[in-house]
Backbone as CSV, one residue per row, in Angstrom:
resi,resn,N_x,N_y,N_z,CA_x,CA_y,CA_z,C_x,C_y,C_z
1,MET,24.086,-49.247,-1.017,23.182,-48.145,-1.187,21.695,-48.595,-1.396
2,ALA,20.778,-47.951,-0.844,19.399,-48.392,-0.892,18.810,-48.194,-2.292
3,GLU,17.893,-49.025,-2.633,17.223,-48.887,-3.881,16.204,-47.759,-3.898
4,HIS,16.199,-46.936,-4.879,15.180,-45.804,-4.904,13.868,-46.392,-5.573
5,LYS,12.800,-46.131,-4.817,11.444,-46.556,-5.238,10.627,-45.247,-5.414
6,HIS,10.333,-44.988,-6.619,9.561,-43.735,-6.962,8.243,-43.688,-6.282
7,GLY,7.936,-42.486,-5.635,6.673,-42.221,-5.030,6.441,-42.739,-3.674
8,GLU,7.474,-43.180,-2.939,7.323,-43.724,-1.566,7.801,-42.740,-0.519
9,MET,8.433,-41.604,-0.861,8.917,-40.681,0.124,7.788,-39.856,0.735
10,ASP,7.768,-39.619,2.011,6.743,-38.707,2.609,7.115,-37.226,2.355
11,ILE,6.255,-36.561,1.561,6.640,-35.141,1.168,5.549,-34.205,1.751
12,THR,4.923,-34.543,2.877,3.895,-33.651,3.442,4.485,-32.295,3.867
13,VAL,5.676,-32.363,4.527,6.300,-31.135,4.978,6.667,-30.192,3.850
14,GLN,7.272,-30.845,2.741,7.647,-30.068,1.531,6.401,-29.531,0.920
15,THR,5.285,-30.234,0.843,4.079,-29.730,0.264,3.496,-28.580,0.981
16,LYS,3.481,-28.706,2.331,3.062,-27.596,3.165,3.899,-26.315,2.971
17,THR,5.208,-26.498,2.933,6.129,-25.412,2.774,5.889,-24.745,1.405
18,PHE,5.717,-25.541,0.342,5.495,-24.949,-0.953,4.182,-24.197,-1.027
19,ASN,3.175,-24.737,-0.383,1.838,-24.166,-0.379,1.882,-22.755,0.342
20,SER,2.638,-22.766,1.414,2.815,-21.508,2.204,3.589,-20.478,1.392
21,PHE,4.618,-20.931,0.688,5.389,-20.032,-0.124,4.495,-19.406,-1.231
22,ILE,3.731,-20.194,-1.859,2.867,-19.736,-2.896,1.832,-18.739,-2.318
23,LYS,1.256,-19.027,-1.260,0.251,-18.123,-0.543,0.945,-16.756,-0.229
24,ALA,2.142,-16.805,0.349,2.869,-15.575,0.717,3.205,-14.795,-0.534
25,THR,3.671,-15.445,-1.595,3.976,-14.788,-2.799,2.670,-14.067,-3.450
26,THR,1.601,-14.793,-3.394,0.387,-14.188,-3.894,-0.040,-12.978,-3.116
27,TRP,0.028,-13.026,-1.810,-0.373,-11.891,-1.012,0.559,-10.717,-1.290
28,CYS,1.911,-10.937,-1.384,2.802,-9.944,-1.667,2.531,-9.267,-3.063
29,VAL,2.225,-9.982,-4.053,1.920,-9.476,-5.361,0.589,-8.637,-5.315
30,VAL,-0.354,-9.111,-4.656,-1.609,-8.382,-4.447,-1.321,-7.060,-3.662
31,ALA,-0.554,-7.043,-2.632,-0.191,-5.857,-1.908,0.534,-4.876,-2.815
32,ILE,1.493,-5.389,-3.620,2.239,-4.453,-4.499,1.328,-3.812,-5.560
33,VAL,0.392,-4.620,-6.086,-0.549,-4.142,-7.075,-1.405,-3.007,-6.430
34,PHE,-1.964,-3.213,-5.273,-2.692,-2.172,-4.547,-1.926,-0.980,-4.296
35,LEU,-0.716,-1.169,-3.844,0.182,-0.061,-3.537,0.456,0.804,-4.800
36,CYS,0.697,0.173,-5.961,0.829,0.805,-7.182,-0.405,1.568,-7.595
37,LEU,-1.504,0.971,-7.449,-2.779,1.625,-7.759,-3.047,2.912,-6.822
38,PHE,-2.712,2.687,-5.555,-2.833,3.750,-4.672,-2.016,4.922,-5.005
39,LEU,-0.728,4.694,-5.337,0.181,5.738,-5.665,-0.222,6.357,-6.983
40,ALA,-0.788,5.647,-7.912,-1.206,6.153,-9.227,-2.351,7.058,-9.035
41,VAL,-3.261,6.808,-8.077,-4.425,7.621,-7.924,-4.125,8.838,-7.058
42,PHE,-3.323,8.635,-5.959,-3.208,9.718,-4.970,-1.854,10.388,-4.987
43,ALA,-0.944,10.008,-5.841,0.391,10.675,-5.865,0.261,12.028,-6.553
44,SER,0.888,12.942,-5.989,0.827,14.355,-6.574,2.156,14.837,-7.111
């Protein structure tokens, strides 16, 4: 079995995926907040 050396693995793909996930989550939360505000103001 190969020796594990901390910090040598290339994680650029994982970093891009995580950043995209965070961006998508942020946009979804913002959209939900605006939807709730819209419904609070204009719902009858």
